[in-house]
PyMOL Python script that loads the backbone (N, CA, C, O; Angstrom):
from pymol import cmd

cmd.read_pdbstr("""\
ATOM      1  N   UNK A   1      52.408  -9.530 134.655  1.00  0.00           N
ATOM      2  CA  UNK A   1      52.783  -8.672 133.564  1.00  0.00           C
ATOM      3  C   UNK A   1      54.196  -9.044 133.140  1.00  0.00           C
ATOM      4  O   UNK A   1      55.058  -9.290 133.984  1.00  0.00           O
ATOM      5  N   UNK A   2      54.429  -9.085 131.856  1.00  0.00           N
ATOM      6  CA  UNK A   2      55.746  -9.412 131.329  1.00  0.00           C
ATOM      7  C   UNK A   2      56.079  -8.466 130.186  1.00  0.00           C
ATOM      8  O   UNK A   2      55.189  -7.969 129.496  1.00  0.00           O
ATOM      9  N   UNK A   3      57.365  -8.225 129.995  1.00  0.00           N
ATOM     10  CA  UNK A   3      57.807  -7.381 128.891  1.00  0.00           C
ATOM     11  C   UNK A   3      58.385  -8.273 127.817  1.00  0.00           C
ATOM     12  O   UNK A   3      59.212  -9.141 128.097  1.00  0.00           O
ATOM     13  N   UNK A   4      57.949  -8.059 126.584  1.00  0.00           N
ATOM     14  CA  UNK A   4      58.460  -8.851 125.474  1.00  0.00           C
ATOM     15  C   UNK A   4      59.724  -8.192 124.932  1.00  0.00           C
ATOM     16  O   UNK A   4      60.093  -7.098 125.360  1.00  0.00           O
ATOM     17  N   UNK A   5      60.373  -8.850 124.007  1.00  0.00           N
ATOM     18  CA  UNK A   5      61.610  -8.346 123.429  1.00  0.00           C
ATOM     19  C   UNK A   5      61.461  -7.002 122.738  1.00  0.00           C
ATOM     20  O   UNK A   5      62.427  -6.242 122.678  1.00  0.00           O
ATOM     21  N   UNK A   6      60.284  -6.683 122.216  1.00  0.00           N
ATOM     22  CA  UNK A   6      60.123  -5.426 121.503  1.00  0.00           C
ATOM     23  C   UNK A   6      59.644  -4.295 122.416  1.00  0.00           C
ATOM     24  O   UNK A   6      59.275  -3.227 121.927  1.00  0.00           O
ATOM     25  N   UNK A   7      59.643  -4.515 123.740  1.00  0.00           N
ATOM     26  CA  UNK A   7      59.307  -3.463 124.681  1.00  0.00           C
ATOM     27  C   UNK A   7      57.826  -3.325 124.996  1.00  0.00           C
ATOM     28  O   UNK A   7      57.450  -2.481 125.809  1.00  0.00           O
ATOM     29  N   UNK A   8      56.982  -4.128 124.377  1.00  0.00           N
ATOM     30  CA  UNK A   8      55.561  -4.054 124.698  1.00  0.00           C
ATOM     31  C   UNK A   8      55.271  -4.910 125.926  1.00  0.00           C
ATOM     32  O   UNK A   8      56.034  -5.819 126.252  1.00  0.00           O
ATOM     33  N   UNK A   9      54.183  -4.620 126.591  1.00  0.00           N
ATOM     34  CA  UNK A   9      53.811  -5.378 127.776  1.00  0.00           C
ATOM     35  C   UNK A   9      52.631  -6.278 127.462  1.00  0.00           C
ATOM     36  O   UNK A   9      51.717  -5.910 126.725  1.00  0.00           O
ATOM     37  N   UNK A  10      52.679  -7.462 128.040  1.00  0.00           N
ATOM     38  CA  UNK A  10      51.577  -8.406 127.910  1.00  0.00           C
ATOM     39  C   UNK A  10      50.975  -8.616 129.295  1.00  0.00           C
ATOM     40  O   UNK A  10      51.700  -8.686 130.287  1.00  0.00           O
ATOM     41  N   UNK A  11      49.668  -8.714 129.360  1.00  0.00           N
ATOM     42  CA  UNK A  11      48.986  -8.917 130.617  1.00  0.00           C
ATOM     43  C   UNK A  11      48.225 -10.229 130.573  1.00  0.00           C
ATOM     44  O   UNK A  11      47.672 -10.616 129.544  1.00  0.00           O
ATOM     45  N   UNK A  12      48.210 -10.897 131.703  1.00  0.00           N
ATOM     46  CA  UNK A  12      47.435 -12.116 131.837  1.00  0.00           C
ATOM     47  C   UNK A  12      46.220 -11.800 132.698  1.00  0.00           C
ATOM     48  O   UNK A  12      46.361 -11.266 133.798  1.00  0.00           O
ATOM     49  N   UNK A  13      45.054 -12.119 132.216  1.00  0.00           N
ATOM     50  CA  UNK A  13      43.834 -11.902 132.974  1.00  0.00           C
ATOM     51  C   UNK A  13      43.429 -13.230 133.586  1.00  0.00           C
ATOM     52  O   UNK A  13      43.204 -14.218 132.887  1.00  0.00           O
ATOM     53  N   UNK A  14      43.342 -13.229 134.903  1.00  0.00           N
ATOM     54  CA  UNK A  14      42.968 -14.441 135.615  1.00  0.00           C
ATOM     55  C   UNK A  14      41.452 -14.580 135.642  1.00  0.00           C
ATOM     56  O   UNK A  14      40.742 -13.579 135.746  1.00  0.00           O
ATOM     57  N   UNK A  15      40.947 -15.809 135.549  1.00  0.00           N
ATOM     58  CA  UNK A  15      39.502 -16.007 135.668  1.00  0.00           C
ATOM     59  C   UNK A  15      39.041 -15.898 137.122  1.00  0.00           C
ATOM     60  O   UNK A  15      37.846 -15.995 137.401  1.00  0.00           O
ATOM     61  N   UNK A  16      39.977 -15.699 138.043  1.00  0.00           N
ATOM     62  CA  UNK A  16      39.661 -15.590 139.461  1.00  0.00           C
ATOM     63  C   UNK A  16      40.060 -14.226 139.997  1.00  0.00           C
ATOM     64  O   UNK A  16      41.015 -13.612 139.521  1.00  0.00           O
ATOM     65  N   UNK A  17      39.318 -13.760 140.992  1.00  0.00           N
ATOM     66  CA  UNK A  17      39.583 -12.477 141.629  1.00  0.00           C
ATOM     67  C   UNK A  17      39.855 -12.694 143.113  1.00  0.00           C
ATOM     68  O   UNK A  17      39.450 -13.706 143.686  1.00  0.00           O
ATOM     69  N   UNK A  18      40.540 -11.743 143.726  1.00  0.00           N
ATOM     70  CA  UNK A  18      40.776 -11.778 145.161  1.00  0.00           C
ATOM     71  C   UNK A  18      39.638 -11.044 145.866  1.00  0.00           C
ATOM     72  O   UNK A  18      38.908 -10.286 145.228  1.00  0.00           O
ATOM     73  N   UNK A  19      39.477 -11.258 147.169  1.00  0.00           N
ATOM     74  CA  UNK A  19      38.459 -10.497 147.900  1.00  0.00           C
ATOM     75  C   UNK A  19      38.650  -8.984 147.778  1.00  0.00           C
ATOM     76  O   UNK A  19      37.674  -8.236 147.732  1.00  0.00           O
ATOM     77  N   UNK A  20      39.894  -8.540 147.726  1.00  0.00           N
ATOM     78  CA  UNK A  20      40.179  -7.106 147.578  1.00  0.00           C
ATOM     79  C   UNK A  20      39.661  -6.581 146.239  1.00  0.00           C
ATOM     80  O   UNK A  20      39.063  -5.507 146.180  1.00  0.00           O
ATOM     81  N   UNK A  21      39.891  -7.338 145.171  1.00  0.00           N
ATOM     82  CA  UNK A  21      39.409  -6.929 143.852  1.00  0.00           C
ATOM     83  C   UNK A  21      37.885  -6.921 143.798  1.00  0.00           C
ATOM     84  O   UNK A  21      37.284  -6.012 143.227  1.00  0.00           O
ATOM     85  N   UNK A  22      37.264  -7.934 144.394  1.00  0.00           N
ATOM     86  CA  UNK A  22      35.803  -8.004 144.410  1.00  0.00           C
ATOM     87  C   UNK A  22      35.225  -6.828 145.183  1.00  0.00           C
ATOM     88  O   UNK A  22      34.222  -6.247 144.768  1.00  0.00           O
ATOM     89  N   UNK A  23      35.846  -6.471 146.299  1.00  0.00           N
ATOM     90  CA  UNK A  23      35.331  -5.361 147.099  1.00  0.00           C
ATOM     91  C   UNK A  23      35.335  -4.060 146.314  1.00  0.00           C
ATOM     92  O   UNK A  23      34.410  -3.258 146.445  1.00  0.00           O
ATOM     93  N   UNK A  24      36.351  -3.841 145.507  1.00  0.00           N
ATOM     94  CA  UNK A  24      36.423  -2.634 144.676  1.00  0.00           C
ATOM     95  C   UNK A  24      35.340  -2.669 143.604  1.00  0.00           C
ATOM     96  O   UNK A  24      34.647  -1.675 143.386  1.00  0.00           O
ATOM     97  N   UNK A  25      35.194  -3.794 142.943  1.00  0.00           N
ATOM     98  CA  UNK A  25      34.216  -3.908 141.859  1.00  0.00           C
ATOM     99  C   UNK A  25      32.772  -3.789 142.346  1.00  0.00           C
ATOM    100  O   UNK A  25      31.931  -3.183 141.683  1.00  0.00           O
ATOM    101  N   UNK A  26      32.497  -4.374 143.507  1.00  0.00           N
ATOM    102  CA  UNK A  26      31.130  -4.409 144.014  1.00  0.00           C
ATOM    103  C   UNK A  26      30.817  -3.163 144.855  1.00  0.00           C
ATOM    104  O   UNK A  26      29.656  -2.775 144.988  1.00  0.00           O
ATOM    105  N   UNK A  27      31.850  -2.547 145.414  1.00  0.00           N
ATOM    106  CA  UNK A  27      31.646  -1.336 146.198  1.00  0.00           C
ATOM    107  C   UNK A  27      31.329  -1.583 147.662  1.00  0.00           C
ATOM    108  O   UNK A  27      30.572  -0.833 148.278  1.00  0.00           O
ATOM    109  N   UNK A  28      31.914  -2.642 148.217  1.00  0.00           N
ATOM    110  CA  UNK A  28      31.750  -2.940 149.639  1.00  0.00           C
ATOM    111  C   UNK A  28      33.139  -3.133 150.247  1.00  0.00           C
ATOM    112  O   UNK A  28      34.126  -3.280 149.527  1.00  0.00           O
ATOM    113  N   UNK A  29      33.201  -3.131 151.562  1.00  0.00           N
ATOM    114  CA  UNK A  29      34.480  -3.324 152.254  1.00  0.00           C
ATOM    115  C   UNK A  29      34.947  -4.765 152.053  1.00  0.00           C
ATOM    116  O   UNK A  29      34.133  -5.675 151.900  1.00  0.00           O
ATOM    117  N   UNK A  30      36.252  -4.958 152.055  1.00  0.00           N
ATOM    118  CA  UNK A  30      36.818  -6.292 151.857  1.00  0.00           C
ATOM    119  C   UNK A  30      36.371  -7.251 152.965  1.00  0.00           C
ATOM    120  O   UNK A  30      36.225  -8.448 152.721  1.00  0.00           O
ATOM    121  N   UNK A  31      36.155  -6.741 154.171  1.00  0.00           N
ATOM    122  CA  UNK A  31      35.664  -7.602 155.255  1.00  0.00           C
ATOM    123  C   UNK A  31      34.266  -8.139 154.941  1.00  0.00           C
ATOM    124  O   UNK A  31      33.930  -9.262 155.318  1.00  0.00           O
ATOM    125  N   UNK A  32      33.462  -7.346 154.258  1.00  0.00           N
ATOM    126  CA  UNK A  32      32.132  -7.800 153.861  1.00  0.00           C
ATOM    127  C   UNK A  32      32.243  -8.952 152.873  1.00  0.00           C
ATOM    128  O   UNK A  32      31.520  -9.942 152.988  1.00  0.00           O
ATOM    129  N   UNK A  33      33.139  -8.830 151.912  1.00  0.00           N
ATOM    130  CA  UNK A  33      33.342  -9.900 150.932  1.00  0.00           C
ATOM    131  C   UNK A  33      33.782 -11.173 151.639  1.00  0.00           C
ATOM    132  O   UNK A  33      33.272 -12.253 151.341  1.00  0.00           O
ATOM    133  N   UNK A  34      34.716 -11.060 152.568  1.00  0.00           N
ATOM    134  CA  UNK A  34      35.180 -12.253 153.291  1.00  0.00           C
ATOM    135  C   UNK A  34      34.061 -12.862 154.138  1.00  0.00           C
ATOM    136  O   UNK A  34      33.968 -14.083 154.255  1.00  0.00           O
ATOM    137  N   UNK A  35      33.217 -12.019 154.724  1.00  0.00           N
ATOM    138  CA  UNK A  35      32.079 -12.513 155.497  1.00  0.00           C
ATOM    139  C   UNK A  35      31.128 -13.288 154.586  1.00  0.00           C
ATOM    140  O   UNK A  35      30.636 -14.354 154.957  1.00  0.00           O
ATOM    141  N   UNK A  36      30.873 -12.748 153.393  1.00  0.00           N
ATOM    142  CA  UNK A  36      30.023 -13.446 152.421  1.00  0.00           C
ATOM    143  C   UNK A  36      30.609 -14.809 152.075  1.00  0.00           C
ATOM    144  O   UNK A  36      29.888 -15.804 152.004  1.00  0.00           O
ATOM    145  N   UNK A  37      31.925 -14.847 151.860  1.00  0.00           N
ATOM    146  CA  UNK A  37      32.580 -16.095 151.464  1.00  0.00           C
ATOM    147  C   UNK A  37      32.514 -17.148 152.564  1.00  0.00           C
ATOM    148  O   UNK A  37      32.461 -18.343 152.273  1.00  0.00           O
ATOM    149  N   UNK A  38      32.516 -16.724 153.805  1.00  0.00           N
ATOM    150  CA  UNK A  38      32.479 -17.652 154.929  1.00  0.00           C
ATOM    151  C   UNK A  38      31.079 -18.141 155.267  1.00  0.00           C
ATOM    152  O   UNK A  38      30.926 -19.070 156.060  1.00  0.00           O
ATOM    153  N   UNK A  39      30.059 -17.532 154.682  1.00  0.00           N
ATOM    154  CA  UNK A  39      28.678 -17.960 154.913  1.00  0.00           C
ATOM    155  C   UNK A  39      28.270 -18.984 153.865  1.00  0.00           C
ATOM    156  O   UNK A  39      28.450 -18.740 152.672  1.00  0.00           O
ATOM    157  N   UNK A  40      27.721 -20.130 154.281  1.00  0.00           N
ATOM    158  CA  UNK A  40      27.288 -21.118 153.290  1.00  0.00           C
ATOM    159  C   UNK A  40      26.148 -20.607 152.411  1.00  0.00           C
ATOM    160  O   UNK A  40      25.986 -21.062 151.279  1.00  0.00           O
ATOM    161  N   UNK A  41      25.360 -19.666 152.927  1.00  0.00           N
ATOM    162  CA  UNK A  41      24.259 -19.114 152.142  1.00  0.00           C
ATOM    163  C   UNK A  41      24.573 -17.698 151.649  1.00  0.00           C
ATOM    164  O   UNK A  41      23.668 -16.947 151.285  1.00  0.00           O
ATOM    165  N   UNK A  42      25.857 -17.342 151.640  1.00  0.00           N
ATOM    166  CA  UNK A  42      26.265 -15.994 151.230  1.00  0.00           C
ATOM    167  C   UNK A  42      25.983 -15.715 149.761  1.00  0.00           C
ATOM    168  O   UNK A  42      25.792 -16.644 148.976  1.00  0.00           O
ATOM    169  N   UNK A  43      25.956 -14.444 149.388  1.00  0.00           N
ATOM    170  CA  UNK A  43      25.616 -14.066 148.019  1.00  0.00           C
ATOM    171  C   UNK A  43      26.711 -14.330 146.988  1.00  0.00           C
ATOM    172  O   UNK A  43      26.482 -14.185 145.787  1.00  0.00           O
ATOM    173  N   UNK A  44      27.900 -14.715 147.453  1.00  0.00           N
ATOM    174  CA  UNK A  44      29.013 -14.948 146.523  1.00  0.00           C
ATOM    175  C   UNK A  44      29.752 -16.210 146.940  1.00  0.00           C
ATOM    176  O   UNK A  44      29.882 -16.498 148.130  1.00  0.00           O
ATOM    177  N   UNK A  45      30.228 -16.950 145.974  1.00  0.00           N
ATOM    178  CA  UNK A  45      30.936 -18.204 146.231  1.00  0.00           C
ATOM    179  C   UNK A  45      32.397 -18.072 145.798  1.00  0.00           C
ATOM    180  O   UNK A  45      32.724 -17.364 144.845  1.00  0.00           O
ATOM    181  N   UNK A  46      33.249 -18.765 146.516  1.00  0.00           N
ATOM    182  CA  UNK A  46      34.663 -18.793 146.169  1.00  0.00           C
ATOM    183  C   UNK A  46      35.294 -20.039 146.765  1.00  0.00           C
ATOM    184  O   UNK A  46      34.637 -20.815 147.459  1.00  0.00           O
ATOM    185  N   UNK A  47      36.570 -20.217 146.485  1.00  0.00           N
ATOM    186  CA  UNK A  47      37.310 -21.358 147.022  1.00  0.00           C
ATOM    187  C   UNK A  47      38.631 -20.865 147.572  1.00  0.00           C
ATOM    188  O   UNK A  47      39.221 -19.906 147.074  1.00  0.00           O
ATOM    189  N   UNK A  48      39.075 -21.541 148.604  1.00  0.00           N
ATOM    190  CA  UNK A  48      40.401 -21.247 149.131  1.00  0.00           C
ATOM    191  C   UNK A  48      41.391 -22.138 148.399  1.00  0.00           C
ATOM    192  O   UNK A  48      41.278 -23.364 148.411  1.00  0.00           O
ATOM    193  N   UNK A  49      42.348 -21.506 147.772  1.00  0.00           N
ATOM    194  CA  UNK A  49      43.405 -22.220 147.054  1.00  0.00           C
ATOM    195  C   UNK A  49      44.722 -21.751 147.650  1.00  0.00           C
ATOM    196  O   UNK A  49      45.067 -20.573 147.559  1.00  0.00           O
ATOM    197  N   UNK A  50      45.452 -22.671 148.257  1.00  0.00           N
ATOM    198  CA  UNK A  50      46.712 -22.299 148.892  1.00  0.00           C
ATOM    199  C   UNK A  50      46.514 -21.324 150.040  1.00  0.00           C
ATOM    200  O   UNK A  50      47.381 -20.491 150.306  1.00  0.00           O
ATOM    201  N   UNK A  51      45.371 -21.422 150.726  1.00  0.00           N
ATOM    202  CA  UNK A  51      45.098 -20.553 151.861  1.00  0.00           C
ATOM    203  C   UNK A  51      44.561 -19.178 151.506  1.00  0.00           C
ATOM    204  O   UNK A  51      44.336 -18.355 152.393  1.00  0.00           O
ATOM    205  N   UNK A  52      44.352 -18.916 150.215  1.00  0.00           N
ATOM    206  CA  UNK A  52      43.841 -17.614 149.768  1.00  0.00           C
ATOM    207  C   UNK A  52      42.537 -17.798 149.020  1.00  0.00           C
ATOM    208  O   UNK A  52      42.365 -18.744 148.252  1.00  0.00           O
ATOM    209  N   UNK A  53      41.619 -16.867 149.261  1.00  0.00           N
ATOM    210  CA  UNK A  53      40.342 -16.915 148.565  1.00  0.00           C
ATOM    211  C   UNK A  53      40.507 -16.570 147.098  1.00  0.00           C
ATOM    212  O   UNK A  53      41.217 -15.630 146.741  1.00  0.00           O
ATOM    213  N   UNK A  54      39.844 -17.338 146.261  1.00  0.00           N
ATOM    214  CA  UNK A  54      39.768 -17.075 144.823  1.00  0.00           C
ATOM    215  C   UNK A  54      38.295 -17.085 144.443  1.00  0.00           C
ATOM    216  O   UNK A  54      37.593 -18.065 144.693  1.00  0.00           O
ATOM    217  N   UNK A  55      37.829 -16.006 143.843  1.00  0.00           N
ATOM    218  CA  UNK A  55      36.426 -15.873 143.468  1.00  0.00           C
ATOM    219  C   UNK A  55      36.330 -15.856 141.954  1.00  0.00           C
ATOM    220  O   UNK A  55      36.967 -15.022 141.310  1.00  0.00           O
ATOM    221  N   UNK A  56      35.549 -16.757 141.366  1.00  0.00           N
ATOM    222  CA  UNK A  56      35.403 -16.736 139.912  1.00  0.00           C
ATOM    223  C   UNK A  56      34.799 -15.408 139.443  1.00  0.00           C
ATOM    224  O   UNK A  56      33.877 -14.885 140.069  1.00  0.00           O
ATOM    225  N   UNK A  57      35.315 -14.877 138.356  1.00  0.00           N
ATOM    226  CA  UNK A  57      34.800 -13.626 137.801  1.00  0.00           C
ATOM    227  C   UNK A  57      33.309 -13.741 137.502  1.00  0.00           C
ATOM    228  O   UNK A  57      32.588 -12.747 137.590  1.00  0.00           O
ATOM    229  N   UNK A  58      32.838 -14.922 137.153  1.00  0.00           N
ATOM    230  CA  UNK A  58      31.416 -15.132 136.872  1.00  0.00           C
ATOM    231  C   UNK A  58      30.557 -14.851 138.096  1.00  0.00           C
ATOM    232  O   UNK A  58      29.413 -14.419 137.955  1.00  0.00           O
ATOM    233  N   UNK A  59      31.083 -15.087 139.294  1.00  0.00           N
ATOM    234  CA  UNK A  59      30.339 -14.796 140.523  1.00  0.00           C
ATOM    235  C   UNK A  59      30.100 -13.302 140.670  1.00  0.00           C
ATOM    236  O   UNK A  59      29.012 -12.882 141.065  1.00  0.00           O
ATOM    237  N   UNK A  60      31.098 -12.505 140.359  1.00  0.00           N
ATOM    238  CA  UNK A  60      30.950 -11.046 140.442  1.00  0.00           C
ATOM    239  C   UNK A  60      29.933 -10.584 139.409  1.00  0.00           C
ATOM    240  O   UNK A  60      29.072  -9.757 139.710  1.00  0.00           O
ATOM    241  N   UNK A  61      30.025 -11.107 138.207  1.00  0.00           N
ATOM    242  CA  UNK A  61      29.054 -10.748 137.166  1.00  0.00           C
ATOM    243  C   UNK A  61      27.637 -11.135 137.574  1.00  0.00           C
ATOM    244  O   UNK A  61      26.675 -10.446 137.232  1.00  0.00           O
ATOM    245  N   UNK A  62      27.514 -12.232 138.300  1.00  0.00           N
ATOM    246  CA  UNK A  62      26.193 -12.702 138.723  1.00  0.00           C
ATOM    247  C   UNK A  62      25.545 -11.758 139.737  1.00  0.00           C
ATOM    248  O   UNK A  62      24.331 -11.557 139.697  1.00  0.00           O
ATOM    249  N   UNK A  63      26.340 -11.172 140.650  1.00  0.00           N
ATOM    250  CA  UNK A  63      25.749 -10.338 141.692  1.00  0.00           C
ATOM    251  C   UNK A  63      25.714  -8.856 141.345  1.00  0.00           C
ATOM    252  O   UNK A  63      25.012  -8.099 142.017  1.00  0.00           O
ATOM    253  N   UNK A  64      26.434  -8.415 140.335  1.00  0.00           N
ATOM    254  CA  UNK A  64      26.485  -6.979 140.026  1.00  0.00           C
ATOM    255  C   UNK A  64      25.161  -6.350 139.619  1.00  0.00           C
ATOM    256  O   UNK A  64      24.970  -5.169 139.911  1.00  0.00           O
ATOM    257  N   UNK A  65      24.241  -7.038 138.973  1.00  0.00           N
ATOM    258  CA  UNK A  65      23.011  -6.354 138.556  1.00  0.00           C
ATOM    259  C   UNK A  65      22.120  -5.874 139.693  1.00  0.00           C
ATOM    260  O   UNK A  65      20.996  -5.448 139.426  1.00  0.00           O
ATOM    261  N   UNK A  66      22.560  -5.920 140.940  1.00  0.00           N
ATOM    262  CA  UNK A  66      21.782  -5.354 142.026  1.00  0.00           C
ATOM    263  C   UNK A  66      21.037  -6.366 142.866  1.00  0.00           C
ATOM    264  O   UNK A  66      20.147  -5.995 143.632  1.00  0.00           O
ATOM    265  N   UNK A  67      21.378  -7.625 142.740  1.00  0.00           N
ATOM    266  CA  UNK A  67      20.701  -8.670 143.515  1.00  0.00           C
ATOM    267  C   UNK A  67      21.432  -8.957 144.807  1.00  0.00           C
ATOM    268  O   UNK A  67      21.193  -9.994 145.425  1.00  0.00           O
ATOM    269  N   UNK A  68      22.311  -8.076 145.234  1.00  0.00           N
ATOM    270  CA  UNK A  68      23.170  -8.296 146.383  1.00  0.00           C
ATOM    271  C   UNK A  68      22.464  -7.970 147.690  1.00  0.00           C
ATOM    272  O   UNK A  68      21.676  -7.028 147.768  1.00  0.00           O
ATOM    273  N   UNK A  69      22.763  -8.778 148.735  1.00  0.00           N
ATOM    274  CA  UNK A  69      22.300  -8.482 150.083  1.00  0.00           C
ATOM    275  C   UNK A  69      23.508  -8.504 151.003  1.00  0.00           C
ATOM    276  O   UNK A  69      24.395  -9.340 150.826  1.00  0.00           O
ATOM    277  N   UNK A  70      23.566  -7.609 151.979  1.00  0.00           N
ATOM    278  CA  UNK A  70      24.679  -7.609 152.931  1.00  0.00           C
ATOM    279  C   UNK A  70      24.296  -8.281 154.211  1.00  0.00           C
ATOM    280  O   UNK A  70      25.112  -8.373 155.128  1.00  0.00           O
TER     281      UNK A  70
END
""", "prot")
cmd.dss("prot")
cmd.show_as("cartoon", "prot")
cmd.util.cbc("prot")
cmd.orient("prot")
């Protein structure tokens, strides 16, 4: 978030989400999201960038319609 000269705020939306953000959106514990990410056949895919998980927003959209398994 940044403040411009006229006092308004600008937000940058990342195409990637953290496991914490995914857990809130999907409605499961963050440990469940991390477990999914560590499974090669897990319901969600992500990549570790700089030691942190990054999940494409498209992955969350793909699993939200109720096709999720824990």
